[in-house]
TIMILUM-664299 format. One record per residue (C-alpha): residue in one letter; x, y, z. Coordinates in steps of 0.2 Angstrom, whole numbers. Example, Ala and Ser with C-alpha at 12.3 -4.5 7.8 and 13.67 -1.06 7.14 Angstrom:
! residues 2
  type      X      Y      Z
     A     62    -22     39
     S     68     -5     36
! end
This chain:
! residues 593
  type      X      Y      Z
     X     31   -127     32
     X     18   -127     47
     X     19   -133     64
     X     11   -149     69
     X      3   -147     86
     X      1   -160     99
     X    -15   -161    110
     X     -7   -152    125
     X      3   -138    115
     X     -3   -123    106
     X     -2   -124     87
     X     13   -113     88
     X     24   -127     96
     X     34   -140     87
     X     26   -157     88
     X     42   -165     95
     X     58   -161    104
     X     65   -144    101
     X     82   -149     94
     X     82   -158     77
     X     64   -153     72
     X     67   -138     60
     X     55   -146     48
     X     41   -144     61
     X     43   -125     62
     X     33   -113     53
     X     42   -105     38
     X     45    -88     47
     X     51    -97     63
     X     63   -107     52
     X     68    -92     42
     X     72    -82     58
     X     82    -97     65
     X     92    -99     50
     X     96    -80     50
     X    101    -81     68
     X    112    -96     66
     X    121    -89     51
     X    124    -72     59
     X    127    -77     77
     X    122    -60     84
     X    124    -55    102
     X    107    -45    100
     X     93    -50     89
     X     76    -42     88
     X     61    -53     81
     X     45    -44     77
     X     31    -55     74
     X     12    -52     75
     X      3    -58     90
     X     -2    -76     88
     X     12    -80     76
     X     22    -91     88
     X     36    -80     95
     X     37    -91    110
     X     40   -106     99
     X     54    -98     90
     X     62    -91    106
     X     62   -108    115
     X     68   -118     99
     X     83   -105     98
     X     86   -107    116
     X     87   -126    115
     X     99   -124    100
     X    110   -112    110
     X    110   -124    125
     X    113   -139    114
     X    128   -131    106
     X    135   -124    122
     X    134   -106    117
     X    125   -102    133
     X    124   -111    149
     X    108   -104    156
     X     92    -94    151
     X     83    -79    159
     X     66    -75    152
     X     59    -58    156
     X     40    -56    154
     X     28    -41    157
     X     17    -50    170
     X     17    -63    183
     X      5    -74    173
     X     16    -73    158
     X     32    -78    167
     X     22    -94    173
     X     16    -97    155
     X     34    -96    149
     X     39   -109    162
     X     25   -121    157
     X     29   -119    138
     X     47   -122    141
     X     44   -137    151
     X     34   -145    137
     X     50   -145    126
     X     62   -150    140
     X     68   -133    146
     X     65   -131    165
     X     63   -113    170
     X     60   -107    188
     X     45    -95    188
     X     46    -92    207
     X     64    -86    208
     X     68    -71    218
     X     86    -72    225
     X    100    -83    228
     X    107    -98    218
     X     96   -107    206
     X     93   -126    209
     X    103   -137    198
     X     87   -145    191
     X     83   -129    181
     X     90   -122    165
     X     86   -104    171
     X     73    -93    178
     X     57    -83    172
     X     55    -66    180
     X     46    -50    177
     X     52    -32    171
     X     46    -26    188
     X     57    -39    197
     X     72    -34    187
     X     69    -16    191
     X     69    -20    210
     X     85    -31    209
     X     96    -27    194
     X    112    -32    202
     X    106    -49    206
     X    103    -53    188
     X    119    -45    182
     X    129    -56    194
     X    120    -71    187
     X    125    -66    169
     X    143    -63    174
     X    145    -80    183
     X    138    -91    168
     X    135    -88    149
     X    117    -82    148
     X    104    -81    135
     X     91    -67    140
     X     74    -68    132
     X     66    -51    133
     X     47    -54    130
     X     37    -39    123
     X     53    -29    125
     X     44    -12    122
     X     39    -14    141
     X     57    -11    146
     X     53      7    141
     X     37      8    152
     X     47     18    165
     X     65     25    164
     X     69     14    179
     X     64     -2    171
     X     74      2    155
     X     90      7    165
     X     88     -9    176
     X     87    -20    161
     X    102    -11    154
     X    112    -14    170
     X    106    -32    173
     X    109    -39    156
     X    123    -29    149
     X    135    -44    152
     X    124    -57    144
     X    131    -68    131
     X    116    -67    120
     X    100    -56    121
     X     84    -61    111
     X     71    -47    111
     X     53    -51    105
     X     38    -40    102
     X     22    -41     92
     X     20    -22     93
     X     37    -13     91
     X     31      4     94
     X     27     15    109
     X     16     30    111
     X     31     39    119
     X     50     42    114
     X     58     32    128
     X     72     22    121
     X     71      3    122
     X     86     -6    129
     X     96    -17    117
     X     86    -12    102
     X     95     -4     87
     X     89     12     80
     X     93     18     62
     X     91     36     56
     X     80     38     41
     X     81     51     27
     X     70     63     38
     X     83     63     52
     X     71     53     63
     X     78     37     72
     X     67     22     71
     X     69      4     78
     X     77     -9     67
     X     71    -27     68
     X     82    -41     63
     X     67    -52     57
     X     49    -46     55
     X     34    -56     52
     X     19    -45     51
     X      0    -48     52
     X     -2    -46     33
     X     10    -60     30
     X      3    -71     44
     X    -14    -69     37
     X     -9    -74     20
     X      0    -89     27
     X    -16    -94     37
     X     -6    -92     53
     X    -18    -80     61
     X    -37    -77     59
     X    -44    -62     49
     X    -52    -50     60
     X    -70    -43     57
     X    -73    -27     67
     X    -91    -23     71
     X    -94     -4     76
     X   -108      2     86
     X   -114     20     86
     X   -129     28     96
     X   -135     43    105
     X   -126     48    121
     X   -132     61    135
     X   -121     66    150
     X   -120     80    163
     X   -103     89    165
     X    -96     95    181
     X   -103    113    178
     X   -120    105    177
     X   -123    106    158
     X   -132     92    149
     X   -124     87    133
     X   -131     76    120
     X   -120     69    105
     X   -120     54     93
     X   -105     42     92
     X    -96     45     76
     X   -101     63     73
     X    -87     76     73
     X    -83     81     91
     X    -69     89    101
     X    -57     78    110
     X    -65     81    127
     X    -83     77    120
     X    -77     61    111
     X    -69     55    128
     X    -85     59    138
     X    -97     51    124
     X    -86     36    124
     X    -87     34    143
     X   -106     37    142
     X   -107     22    130
     X    -97     11    141
     X   -107     15    157
     X   -116     -1    163
     X   -132     10    167
     X   -136     15    149
     X   -142      4    135
     X   -127      4    124
     X   -117     -9    133
     X   -131    -21    136
     X   -136    -20    117
     X   -118    -22    112
     X   -115    -37    124
     X   -131    -45    118
     X   -125    -43     99
     X   -108    -50    103
     X   -116    -65    112
     X   -127    -68     96
     X   -111    -67     86
     X   -103    -80     97
     X   -117    -92     95
     X   -115    -91     76
     X    -96    -93     78
     X    -98   -108     89
     X   -108   -117     75
     X    -91   -119     67
     X    -80   -118     82
     X    -89   -127     96
     X    -77   -121    110
     X    -76   -103    104
     X    -75    -91    119
     X    -78    -72    121
     X    -68    -59    130
     X    -74    -41    136
     X    -59    -30    140
     X    -66    -17    153
     X    -58     -1    159
     X    -60     -4    178
     X    -65    -17    191
     X    -82    -10    195
     X    -87    -10    176
     X    -80    -27    174
     X    -92    -34    187
     X   -107    -25    180
     X   -103    -32    162
     X   -102    -49    169
     X   -119    -47    177
     X   -127    -41    161
     X   -119    -56    151
     X   -125    -68    164
     X   -143    -62    161
     X   -140    -63    142
     X   -133    -80    142
     X   -139    -88    158
     X   -122    -94    161
     X   -108    -90    174
     X    -96    -77    168
     X    -77    -78    172
     X    -71    -61    179
     X    -52    -58    180
     X    -46    -44    190
     X    -27    -40    189
     X    -25    -39    208
     X    -32    -56    212
     X    -21    -70    217
     X    -32    -82    208
     X    -31    -72    191
     X    -19    -84    182
     X    -29    -99    188
     X    -45    -92    181
     X    -37    -88    164
     X    -30   -106    163
     X    -47   -114    168
     X    -56   -103    155
     X    -43   -108    142
     X    -46   -126    145
     X    -65   -127    147
     X    -79   -122    134
     X    -88   -108    144
     X    -94    -93    134
     X    -87    -77    142
     X    -73    -70    151
     X    -72    -51    157
     X    -55    -44    161
     X    -47    -28    166
     X    -30    -26    156
     X    -25    -44    163
     X    -28    -52    146
     X    -22    -38    135
     X     -5    -45    131
     X      4    -62    128
     X     -9    -72    137
     X    -13    -88    126
     X    -31    -92    125
     X    -32    -99    108
     X    -51   -102    108
     X    -55    -83    110
     X    -64    -78     94
     X    -76    -64     99
     X    -71    -48    109
     X    -79    -32    115
     X    -67    -17    117
     X    -76     -9    132
     X    -61      1    138
     X    -56     19    135
     X    -38     15    133
     X    -34     23    117
     X    -16     20    112
     X    -12     10     96
     X      0     -2    107
     X    -14     -7    119
     X    -27     -9    105
     X    -15    -20     94
     X    -11    -31    109
     X    -30    -32    114
     X    -34    -38     96
     X    -20    -50     97
     X    -29    -60    109
     X    -42    -65     96
     X    -31    -69     81
     X    -22    -85     86
     X    -27    -98     73
     X    -30   -116     77
     X    -36   -121     60
     X    -38   -113     43
     X    -55   -104     40
     X    -57    -97     58
     X    -62    -79     59
     X    -61    -67     74
     X    -74    -53     78
     X    -71    -38     89
     X    -85    -26     94
     X    -79     -8     96
     X    -88      9     99
     X    -88     21     84
     X    -74     31     90
     X    -62     39     76
     X    -46     33     83
     X    -52     15     86
     X    -58     14     68
     X    -42     21     62
     X    -33      7     72
     X    -44     -6     65
     X    -41      0     47
     X    -22     -1     50
     X    -21    -18     56
     X     -9    -23     43
     X      2     -8     44
     X     19    -12     51
     X     26      1     63
     X     43      4     71
     X     47     13     87
     X     51     31     84
     X     64     38     95
     X     64     56     89
     X     49     68     87
     X     45     72     69
     X     53     88     64
     X     42    102     60
     X     41    110     42
     X     44    128     38
     X     32    138     50
     X     30    151     36
     X     21    138     25
     X      9    134     39
     X      1    150     46
     X     -8    139     59
     X      8    131     66
     X      8    141     82
     X    -10    137     86
     X     -6    119     82
     X      8    119     94
     X     -2    127    108
     X    -16    114    105
     X     -3    100    106
     X      5    107    121
     X    -12    109    130
     X    -17     91    125
     X      0     84    132
     X     -2     93    148
     X    -20     87    150
     X    -14     69    147
     X      1     71    159
     X     -7     81    174
     X    -18     67    180
     X    -24     50    176
     X    -41     54    183
     X    -54     58    169
     X    -64     74    168
     X    -79     73    181
     X    -95     69    172
     X   -111     59    175
     X   -117     47    162
     X   -136     50    160
     X   -142     39    145
     X   -136     30    130
     X   -143     19    116
     X   -134      8    103
     X   -135      7     84
     X   -126     -5     73
     X   -115      6     62
     X   -103     -3     51
     X    -91    -18     48
     X    -73    -15     45
     X    -63    -28     37
     X    -46    -28     28
     X    -46     -9     27
     X    -63     -7     19
     X    -80     -3     28
     X    -97    -11     25
     X   -115     -9     30
     X   -128      4     34
     X   -135      8     51
     X   -147     -4     59
     X   -157     -5     75
     X   -151    -19     88
     X   -161    -35     85
     X   -166    -30     67
     X   -164    -42     52
     X   -151    -30     45
     X   -140    -31     61
     X   -142    -50     61
     X   -136    -50     43
     X   -119    -46     49
     X   -119    -55     66
     X   -124    -71     57
     X   -108    -71     45
     X   -101    -89     47
     X    -87    -91     59
     X    -77   -102     47
     X    -73    -93     31
     X    -58    -90     20
     X    -52    -71     20
     X    -58    -68      2
     X    -75    -76      7
     X    -77    -64     21
     X    -74    -49      9
     X    -86    -56     -4
     X   -100    -60      9
     X    -99    -42     17
     X   -101    -35      0
     X   -116    -45     -4
     X   -124    -41     13
     X   -121    -22     10
     X   -129    -23     -7
     X   -144    -32      0
     X   -146    -20     14
     X   -145     -5      1
     X   -158    -13    -10
     X   -170    -16      5
     X   -168      2     10
     X   -173      8     -7
     X   -189     -1     -6
     X   -195      7     10
     X   -204     23     10
     X   -194     38     14
     X   -204     42     30
     X   -199     26     38
     X   -180     29     37
     X   -176     34     55
     X   -157     31     53
     X   -144     37     41
     X   -148     27     26
     X   -130     28     18
     X   -117     14     16
     X   -102     16     28
     X    -90     22     15
     X   -101     37     12
     X   -101     40     31
     X    -83     43     36
     X    -80     45     55
     X    -70     60     59
     X    -66     71     74
     X    -70     90     74
     X    -52     94     70
     X    -52     82     55
     X    -68     89     49
     X    -60    107     49
     X    -45    100     40
     X    -56     93     26
     X    -65    110     24
     X    -48    118     24
     X    -43    106     10
     X    -58    109      0
     X    -56    128      1
     X    -38    126     -4
     X    -42    115    -19
     X    -56    127    -24
     X    -44    142    -23
     X    -32    132    -35
     X    -46    128    -47
     X    -51    147    -47
     X    -34    151    -54
     X    -35    137    -66
     X    -53    140    -72
     X    -55    159    -70
     X    -72    156    -61
     X    -75    164    -44
     X    -75    154    -28
     X    -93    156    -25
     X    -98    150    -42
     X    -87    134    -40
     X    -94    130    -22
     X   -112    132    -30
     X   -108    121    -44
     X   -101    108    -32
     X   -117    108    -22
     X   -127    106    -37
     X   -117     91    -44
     X   -114     82    -27
     X   -129     88    -17
     X   -130     93      1
     X   -129    109     11
     X   -116    123     11
     X    -98    117     15
     X    -99    124     33
     X   -114    112     36
     X   -109     98     25
     X   -103     81     33
     X    -86     74     31
     X    -92     62     17
     X   -100     76      7
     X    -84     86      8
     X    -74     72      3
     X    -85     69    -12
     X    -83     88    -17
     X    -64     87    -15
     X    -64     72    -27
     X    -75     81    -40
     X    -64     97    -40
     X    -49     85    -43
     X    -58     77    -57
     X    -62     95    -65
     X    -44    100    -62
     X    -37     84    -71
     X    -48     87    -86
     X    -41    105    -88
     X    -23     99    -88
! end
């Protein structure tokens, strides 16, 4: 079953009153409702991918609990000021009145409850505890992983809502980058001795995509040459996507995002071309650039205004008018909005279809929430497009869109150190990286000198397509011009056709004209320096094992691998070449067994 949307509600809302309209709910929402009503739990954790309709489920359930006098009032806890207002507006549309301006004292009798922020609860936990003790209360904890953002927030939520009659926890991303426990979430210990969060109902991106509830996401990755100056005065040049150390990746990434170089203008221009194509099928489609800081956001807006000739909405989190700007952009048909964090989570702008990930925030949680801004489907066939720099961890996140994660409470237990002679070095490296992350939020000082952009690849449904191409070229346009209205299987088929055509065109050109790496994306894996060392180690381990099996010396096997697979010695080989040799050794070993 799917939801019938009215003209003023998002498609996730039931079309009529909240009670007596189970037939209007989406299948997952109805399934979660039925499970809740059958079990009547005090605590319930619903994990649903961004855009699936968590708000609808929560408000429908709230209405049911009020209707059956299980609870007498509602408290919604949201991550931001904007979101608590959004909750109040959504609730009002189905007859539940929440006060989003509540700060203290008795609540007016005209309201069914209040909408507050985690920060607000952190300031006055006893106020909310007293409210829960006086009347039977349903507490809706929106994006509950935020209750673990700081120890004080988690403790405040625990203290404030411990007496609540019912607690409904919602999240689209039930994992955190740390091990802070999340209040009111059940943890179960696995066979490995590690405790992980346990959801009562889960509706992942893969299921939502199959149901047509969310849009398929096409990631367009851009590489390019970067040059920067370190604090010591050294000039360093590197290419995005080539194996680098963690520090070098970070500095190359920031160089790419600098408004003074050519990478950002070229990528923003490409994203606007993509938006033009998407608007042929989705006339009001909008684009969002997620920036690292306010200064960059303003500069990106200037670049986009030059590209489009239109005014660009800039949303800064400390502006009082931020929520109004988001609402206005949501309702009009303008092309672009640039924001700093403000639109990363929960904000409902269904017309957003094209995004640029122009921030150096590199946690899987933030990335998933950012991408979640673009997947909200209004009608079947809509696609979302997100532009990213060719950074290993971002491409890993993009390729794992359908992986369901749980919040891990314990750190993984290490294996036997005797089996890993590098375990001590690995531990020291991990400790050093942790200290580097914890010591300061300020990034290492450097100066971005210059950058350029190169279309690198398209990532879709865990697969990678495309060969490198210059901005503005026909080859790039092949991918920017993919229709904005396509079924998921059509996207896959079209990308395969575009890559085949690109490869055929490349083979027709004289070798001297190839100034870019003329290999399809699958033959150009993007890895870090550490991952490359790991691949070389894996190859050497497999060659050693094959030596014992075949009786041939190591050198002979390596020479044979170079002859069959091509390329330089393994110390100079690329990640793709090493992976090819690993597969070949496995093939040889299998034949001998």
